[in-house]
N, C-alpha and C positions, 0 to 999 in steps of 0.2 A: 284309414280314412278313405270310402268310397270315390270314386272318380265322377264329375260331372259330364254327361253327356248329351249333346243333343241331335236326333235324330231326326233327317227330311224324308219323309214320306211323300212324294208326289203322285198321288193317288187317293180316291175316296177310302177312307178307312172304320170302322171296319164292314168288307162284307163276308159272304159265305162263298167267296172262291176267288182261284185266279191267285194276283200276285196282293193281292190283299192275304189271303191267309199264309204266303210266305213270309209275308212281313211280320204276321202273328207272331210264327216261330222263332224268327230270327231278335225280336225283339225281347219275348222271355227269354232269348237264351242270353240276350247284353246283359238284362236285368239277373240274372242267376248267374253272369261273369262278376256280379259287382260292382255295377254301373247303377249310377244314378239317374235315369234319364227322362227327359222334356223331350215328344214326340210329336212333331209341328206335322202335320197332314193338311190336305185339301178338309174345305168345311160337311164333306157330304160324307154317310156313312153312317154306321151304327154303333154305339156307346159299348166298350170291350175294356173292359179293368183288371188290369195287369200290377203284380203289387212292383212298385220303386219304377213305375212310369205316370208323369205328368203329361196326359193327351191336352195338347194347345191348338182349336182347328181354325186353320188361318180363315177373317173375311174376304171372300172370292166374290162379289156381287154379282147375282144371277148365274152362277154355276151348281147345275146341276147335275151334270155329266156320273154314271157310273158305267157307262162301256166300256170296253176294251178299246184301245188302239189309239192312232194319233189323229189330232183334231186342232184347229185355231184353237179353239177355246183352250185347251190344255198348255198352249204355248201362251195365253192369256193369265193361264193359271200358276203356271213355273213363277212369271217374272212376279206376282204379286205375292208368293212364296218367297222367294230370293231375298224381297224386302223386310218380309215378315221375321224370317231367319238373322238376317243380317242385325235387326232391331234387337231380336234376343239376345244375338252372341253378346254386343253391346252393353246390354244390362245386365246379362249375369256372366261369372268367367267360366266358363266349359273349359275342360279339358281336354274332351275330342269330339270333332264333329264327326257324324255319320250319316252316311247318304244309300239312300236305299233304291236301287236297282238306275239306269242311267239317269233319269233326268234327276234325280233326289243326291246321286257318287256328282254328275257335273256343276249343281251349284253347289252339294258341300267342298268340291276339290277348290272351287273358287274362293269360296269364303275361307278355309282352313290355310290358306297363302295369303289373303288380306289380311287376316288377323293371327295368323300364324301359331294353329292350333294343329295339333297331331288330327289325321284324317283316316276312317277307312270307309274303303269303299266294297260294299254288297251289292256284287254282281249277280243277275239273275240269268236274264240273256244277255249277248252281245248285242247290243240296237240296230246292227245290219240283219241279224237271225230277226229280230222282233218286226221288224219293217216287213223282211220276205212275204209274208203272207197279207200286205197290205199293198204292198207298190212290185212293183217289177221295172222301174226308174231305173236304169244303170247311174245317172250321176248321183240322184237320192242314196242309194246306196253305197257307191264308194264314197260319198262323203260321211254317213254314217261309220263306214267302215274306218275313216281319218280319226272321229270322236272318240271309237271304241280304243285305240290305238293311243289317243291325247289320253283319256282316262287310265289305262294300263300302265301308261309307261311312267305318270307322273303322283299316281298314288301307289304308297310303302305298303298297306295295309289292305286286303283286300280278302272276302270270301267267295266261294263260289260253289255253286248246285252239282258242280259233274266232275268226278274226276281227270276225267278229258281235258278241262279248261284248267284245270291247278296244273299239269303237264304241260299244257301249251303253253302257260305265262310264266311259269317256272324255266321255259328251254328259253324263255325269250329275256326274262328278267331273274337271274339267279337269283339277286341277292332281295327277292321281294317274301314279306311276311303272305304267305297264303295259306288261304286255310280253304277244307273242303266242310260245310256245313250243311247239309240233307234240308232240305224239309219238314216237317213234321204238321201230323194230324192231329187234331185230337180225341181221345178216345171214347170221350162220351158216342152212346145210341138212342136211337128212338124210333119204337116199333113201329112199324104200319099195317093195319093187317086191312092187305093188299093184294096178300098171295097166299095163300098156305098150301098147293098141292103137291108139293114133293120137292126134292131136288133141283138144284138151277146152275146156271152159270149167269155170270154178272157183269153187266158193261155202264158206266156212267159217263158223259160228254155230250161232243154236241154229234151232228150226224152231217156231217159236209164230207165233202168227195173221197177226202185225203186220209180219212179216219178210217175208213174200207170196212163199213158196217154191210152194206150190200153185197160184198164181196164175203163176207162170213155167213151169210143169210143164208148164201147158196153151200159155201159149205157146209152149214149146217143141218141144210135138205139133206145132203147126201147123208153124212150120220144116221139122220134120221133113219133114211130109207133103206141104209143098209142094215136098219134092227134095231139101231140105238134109243134110246131115252133118256130126255132128259130137258129142264124146260130153261128159256134165255130171258133174261129181263134187263130190259133195255133202259136208262134212267136219263133224260134232257128232253128240253125242249125242240118243237118244230120237225116231228117225227114224224108226218102224214106220208110225205111222197116213199119213207122206208118203211110204213105201216102197208102200204099199198103193195110194194115187194115182196112182201112175204106175203100176202092173199094171194098176188099170182103165183108165187111157189107152193102155194097149198101146207103153208106150216104155220098159219097165225093164230091155232090152237094152243101151239107151244112157245109163240112169241107174245111177252107181257111189255108192254109199255108202259110208265110209269109215270110221264112227266119231269120240271123238276124237282131236286129233293132237298132240303134241307143238308148241311154235310152232316150232321147227326143222324139222319134220317139214310144217308148214303153209306155210310158207316154200320148199317145195322144190316141193309141187302150184301154190302161187304165182306161182314165176319162173318154171313150166316152163307152165304156162297159154295161151293165147291172149289171154283176158283172165278177168278176173271179174265177179260178177253182186253187186247190190246192190237188190234187187227190192221193197223195201220196200211196200207198201201204206196205213199208216198213219203218217200224219206223227207228231214228235218229235227229240228234241234230236238232232243227229249222234252215229254211233258211229264206234269207234276202228277198224271193219273196212275204209273207206278207207284209212285210214293207214296200214294192215297193207299193205294190197294196191300201194298206190303204195310201200311200201319195198321191193318188189321190182322196183320201175320196172313196173305193171303196170295200162294202163289199166281204167275199169269201166264197164260197160252200169248202167245204174239208173234206176229212175224217179225222175220229175221233182219230188219232193215237197224241201219245205226240208230234210228233214233231211237230202238226198241231195247239193242244188244249192248248199248252203251249203258244201261245201267241193269237188265237184264242179266244174270248168270244161267245160261242156258247148263241143265239140268242138277242147279243149285236153287237159283231163287223163281223160276220158270222151264217153260219151255220154250224155244226158238224155233218154228218151221218157216218153209221158202212161203212166199206169196203167192200162192195157187191152192185151190180147192182141194184139191188130193190130198197137198199136204196136211193144209189145215182140219179136215176131214177126220183126217189119221189122227192127228194130235187133239181133235176134242175126244176121239174114242180114248185113246191112251189116258188122258186127262181123268175123267170121267171113271174109266174101269179101271184104275189102278190106283186103289187109297193108299197103297202105301209110299207109292212114287209121293203122291200128292203131300202126305204126312210127313216125307221126309222133305223136299222141299219148305214146308211150313215152319218145320224144324228150324231150319237154316236159315229164316228171313226173321222169326226171332231172336236168333242166336243173336245175330249182326245185328238187330235190334234198326231195321230202315226205315224210316219214315216216323221213326217216333222221338220225343222231345230229347226224352237222355241221348239221344245221338247226335241233336242240336247242338245239344249243349254242350257236347266233348268238341266241339269243332271249335265253336265261337270261346269257348276257355282256352285252349291252344291259340288263337290269334290274338288275343288278348292280353295273356299272360306273355305273348312276345313283339306286343307292339314294339314300330318304328316310328 
């Protein structure tokens, strides 16, 4: 007989981005592991049907926020989510409570203790890492570290996104049931008739300084000036300053901006590219972009910062280079010109099933079978 589970997701669902995409793959993996699921979320988002999943939207008057990041309105929403989850647990005999990300995890842990239920904490990134782009306040960051430690210490079953997080937790708490569950992305693609000029390199994301897009444009110019030829497609909103910089470098003829794309439109551009790029110049936690690229079987050219090297295996799933113009331009040249090298990277990515639902299912199945 399948077990009943309440999944608490303190975020809008479904949206075509960020934590909503990760939640989608986790929930599919939980359902594939044999759980009958009630999914409790914020009221905001689009419908997304998943077998064996009953989606319950918590009524939160006046709440319309869909952007990422902390806010007072989210605190208000989480309080109502807590009471709604309590009501559901009283009304229905759940076997397992599952908390997605920090907020869902914290609510889930408290309720699992109150109602004496098994608990799974699905960690995305630690709270302190999530808050770091929004604040430098030492007190806030130290408190967030304490809360992270509280969750890790008290949750017996934990899923993580990254191998280094699994190693870190097991080093501190060897008795934990910790499973690596990578993000997974839909395979569907949707073609757009906005580019038909030839071979291209692809990037999808924002254009904030830490992403290193101006640096990559300088490297791209050096590659082109040395006789190279390829197009560069950049997908994302708020690109006007970067577009101006491409004009200043006199490479705008070869750089195409697409505005924001849907997930399946992005899939189309990833799948048909030569390779994708992660030219970050400021370190931080790994992002989902690498897994999205891998899900379509594409290798990555990236700087060798730890946020990239923790996931990209050099000369196996991608090429890591020093974060300087000369090294990156040579990386572009190698990735464009050496087709056999690219194919060897693609073969490894497909063989390892990185970024696929099948891979996510394997990790979740292992966790559920060994539930503590």
